[in-house]
C-alpha positions in Angstrom: 29.0 -47.1 22.0 30.3 -43.8 21.3 30.1 -43.0 25.6 32.0 -45.9 26.0 35.1 -44.7 23.7 35.0 -41.0 25.0 34.6 -42.3 28.8 38.1 -44.3 27.9 39.5 -41.1 26.2 39.0 -39.3 29.7 40.9 -41.6 31.6 43.9 -42.3 28.9 44.2 -38.2 29.4 44.6 -38.4 32.9 48.1 -39.9 32.5 49.0 -38.0 29.3 48.0 -34.1 28.9 49.8 -31.9 30.9 47.7 -30.2 33.9 47.9 -26.7 32.3 46.7 -28.4 29.3 43.9 -30.0 30.6 41.1 -27.7 30.6 41.6 -27.2 27.2 41.8 -31.0 25.8 38.7 -31.7 27.7 37.0 -28.7 25.9 37.9 -30.2 22.6 36.9 -33.7 23.1 34.0 -32.3 24.5 33.2 -30.6 21.0 33.9 -34.0 19.1 31.8 -36.1 21.7 29.6 -37.8 19.0 31.7 -37.7 16.3 33.4 -41.5 16.1 36.3 -40.3 13.1 37.9 -37.9 15.9 37.0 -40.1 18.5 38.9 -42.6 16.6 41.8 -40.4 16.4 42.0 -39.0 20.2 41.5 -43.0 21.2 44.5 -43.9 18.9 46.7 -40.4 19.8 45.9 -40.8 24.1 46.7 -44.6 24.0 50.5 -43.7 22.3 51.8 -40.7 22.3 53.8 -40.2 19.6 56.6 -38.5 21.4 56.4 -41.0 24.2 55.8 -37.8 26.2 52.8 -36.0 27.4 51.0 -34.1 25.4 47.4 -32.9 24.4 45.8 -32.4 20.9 44.6 -28.1 20.5 42.9 -28.8 17.4 42.0 -30.9 14.0 42.7 -30.0 10.7 41.0 -31.8 7.9 43.4 -32.5 4.7 41.6 -34.7 2.7 38.6 -36.8 2.6 37.4 -39.9 0.1 35.2 -42.8 0.5 34.3 -42.4 4.5 38.8 -42.1 4.8 40.0 -39.0 6.6 43.7 -37.8 6.4 43.6 -35.6 9.7 45.9 -33.6 11.1 46.1 -33.6 14.8 48.1 -30.0 16.0 50.1 -30.4 19.5 52.5 -28.3 21.7 55.2 -30.7 20.5 54.0 -31.3 16.5 51.8 -31.9 13.7 50.8 -35.3 13.0 48.7 -37.3 10.3 46.0 -40.0 11.0 44.6 -41.9 8.5 41.1 -42.2 9.8 37.6 -43.8 9.3 34.5 -45.0 11.6 36.0 -47.7 12.6 40.1 -46.8 13.6 42.5 -44.3 13.1 46.2 -45.1 12.2 49.5 -42.5 12.7 50.9 -41.7 10.4 53.6 -39.9 11.4 54.5 -36.0 11.5 53.5 -33.7 8.7 57.2 -32.8 8.7 58.3 -36.4 7.2 54.9 -36.4 4.9 53.2 -40.0 4.0 55.3 -43.1 3.4 53.0 -45.1 2.6 52.3 -45.6 -1.5 48.6 -47.4 -0.8 47.8 -43.9 1.1 49.6 -41.4 -1.5 47.6 -43.3 -4.0 44.4 -42.7 -2.7 44.5 -39.2 -1.8 46.2 -38.6 -5.1 49.6 -37.2 -3.9 52.4 -38.8 -7.1 55.2 -39.3 -4.0 56.2 -38.1 -0.9 57.6 -35.3 -1.9 54.6 -34.3 -3.0 52.9 -34.7 0.3 55.3 -32.9 2.0 55.1 -30.0 -0.3 51.2 -29.9 0.3 51.5 -30.2 4.0 53.8 -27.1 4.3 51.3 -24.9 5.0 48.7 -26.0 7.2 46.9 -22.7 7.2 45.2 -23.7 3.7 43.2 -26.5 5.0 40.1 -26.2 6.8 39.5 -26.9 10.7 37.8 -30.5 10.6 34.3 -30.4 11.9 31.9 -33.4 13.3 30.3 -35.1 10.1 27.0 -33.8 11.5 27.6 -30.7 10.9 29.1 -31.2 8.0 26.2 -31.2 4.9 28.6 -32.3 2.1 29.1 -35.6 4.2 27.0 -38.5 4.9 26.0 -38.1 8.9 26.6 -42.1 9.3 28.9 -43.4 6.5 30.6 -39.9 5.9 30.3 -40.1 1.9 31.0 -37.3 0.3 28.5 -35.6 -2.2 28.1 -38.0 -5.2 29.9 -41.1 -3.8 28.5 -43.8 -2.5 27.2 -44.7 0.6 29.2 -47.7 2.3 26.8 -50.7 1.7 24.4 -50.8 5.1 24.3 -47.3 5.5 20.8 -46.2 6.8 20.8 -43.0 4.7 21.2 -44.9 1.5 18.0 -44.3 -0.7 16.5 -47.2 -2.8 17.0 -46.9 -6.8 14.1 -48.7 -7.1 11.3 -47.3 -5.1 13.2 -44.2 -3.8 12.9 -45.0 -0.4 15.2 -45.7 3.0 17.1 -48.7 1.0 17.5 -50.5 4.7 13.9 -50.2 5.7 12.1 -50.4 2.5 11.0 -54.3 1.1 12.4 -54.0 -1.8 15.5 -55.8 -1.0 13.1 -58.7 -0.2 11.2 -58.3 -3.5 14.1 -58.1 -5.7 16.0 -60.9 -3.7 12.9 -62.8 -3.8 13.8 -64.2 -0.3 11.9 -63.5 2.9 14.8 -62.3 5.0 18.9 -61.7 4.2 20.1 -63.9 6.9 23.9 -64.4 5.7 26.7 -62.8 3.4 25.8 -64.6 0.5 22.4 -63.5 0.8 23.5 -59.6 1.0 26.2 -60.4 -1.6 23.5 -61.3 -4.3 21.7 -58.1 -3.4 24.6 -55.9 -3.7 24.8 -57.3 -7.0 21.2 -56.6 -7.9 21.4 -53.1 -7.0 25.0 -52.0 -8.6 23.1 -53.5 -11.7 20.4 -51.4 -10.8 22.7 -48.2 -9.9 23.2 -47.2 -6.1 22.1 -43.6 -5.6 25.2 -41.7 -4.6 25.0 -39.5 -1.1 23.1 -36.1 -1.9 23.1 -33.5 1.0 19.4 -33.5 0.7 19.3 -37.1 1.7 20.7 -36.4 5.1 18.2 -36.4 8.4 17.5 -33.6 10.6 19.5 -32.8 13.0 19.5 -30.2 15.7 23.0 -28.5 14.4 21.3 -28.4 10.6 18.7 -26.0 12.1 
């Protein structure tokens, strides 16, 4: 699925990126070729160019992240654009100079109002460049939960609070529910309630599988 989206983005770039910027834009895309978060942003950007003009992303900046949701800035030759991104999709929020308009997004990332977001985004140099989640030891490499946050339910990295094993692979879900399989939403909801009552294990960096980039 990741490879399909990567190929789609490359095709979109054929029609969107100025010739003189193509090599640099492709290099950046390759850097994030295995990262769902970045690929979702790239796909949205190149599908709907913010200004309707040929343009290319030349960098990604991490503004904030919480519970697997990222506030990212895509820098281009024309402007700096904000995107709300998760593992499933990316939503264009506007340029940084205008700040964040959506009340729900402001609340989620702790901005009291739009003016506060504009002030915070005036100096992009104080933020770090976005790195692929597999390279950030403070994030779950699958669901992007941060240190101390709960995994997305069903994440294969989540630790079982009963046996300490891998929650999606151990047999505790069957033992606890008394069922031989969890076939539908009702079964999953029942298990989720029992899991919550027991106390889910938040993400910690020592849960991360070992990736070549971690060495």
